[in-house]
N, C-alpha and C positions, 0 to 999 in steps of 0.2 A: 179398499173403500167400496163397499157395496152400494153406496148412494149413486155411483155412476151407472150401475146396471138398473137401479130403480128409476132413475131419470130417463134412461134409454127406453125402458118399458112404458113409462108415462108418455113419452113422445111418440112411440109406436102406436099406442092406443089412440092417441089424438089424431095421428096421421091416418090410421085405418078408419076412424070415425069421420074424418073429413071427406073421405070418398063416399061414405054412406049418406052423410047429411049435406054434402055439397058446400062446405065452407072452404075458403082459400087462405084465410089468415086467422091466427089466434092472437088476440090482443091481451088477454088476461087469463091466468090459470090460478085457481085457488085449490091448494092441496091441504087436506087435514092430515096432520101427522100426530100420532099418539105419543104422549110422554113415555109410555112403556114400550114403544116400538124400538127397533134397533136403528132406525133412521135418524140421523143427526140433521136437524133443519139447516144449519149453517153450511153443512157439506152438500145438502140437496141444492141449496141456492147456487153454490159455486159450480157444481156439476151441471146444473141446468143452464147456467150462463155459457159454459163451454160447449154444450151439446146443441144448443138451440140455433147456432149459426148455420145458415143455409137451409133451414127448415121453415115450415109455415108458422113456426113460433118464434122466428128470429127476432121480432120486435116485441114479443110478449113480456108482460110483467108477471113474475111469479109471486103469489101471495101465499104465505104459509100460516095456517091456523093450528095452534097447538091444542090438543085434546087431552085433558087430564085423565089419569087413571081412575076408574070406578069399578067397584066389585059389589056383588050381592053376597052378604054374609048370611049363611044358612043358620048360624047359631043365634045371632041377635035379630035376624030377619030385617036387615036394613041395607040400603044402598049406601056404600061408604066410599070416601076417597081413598085411593091407595097410591103409594109411590113406588111399590115393588110388586112385581107380578106374582112372586111366591111368598110374600110376607104375610104376617098376621093381620087380622082385622084391627083397625085402629081403635075400635070401640071396645070389643070384648077380648081381644088378643087371640081369638080362635083362628084355626087354620082352614076351616071349611068355607072357603070363599070361591066365588065364580066371577071371573073377570068379565065385565060388561062393556067397558069402553077404555080407550086410551092405548090400545096395542096395534092399531092399524094405520094404514096409509090409504087415502082415497082421494080421487079427484072430486072435489065438492062442487065447484062452479067453473064455467068456461065462458068467456066472452069472445065471440068470433065475428068475422065478416065473411 
């Protein structure tokens, strides 16, 4: 389950940033998780709950925002929704698409004290 290492990385980033920005407690974390990423939101929630104990995020609420897949189709020159990173364009069935959204994981918002 790689979600454990993803959550460890998120907490490390937040802990390192706490030293730079002088916050002592994290109240809320909003993560954007792409539908085409390999991270499973429910697993991220479970791992975060296990890892946050004893950290400055111990009482934090994790909010996950799902980001749908989108790609630019070079054939029909449209931004189209996609459900598969390597699938065809849903409009023209062409394979010359460039993924634009939905494959990442990022810290979107942070509420701290």
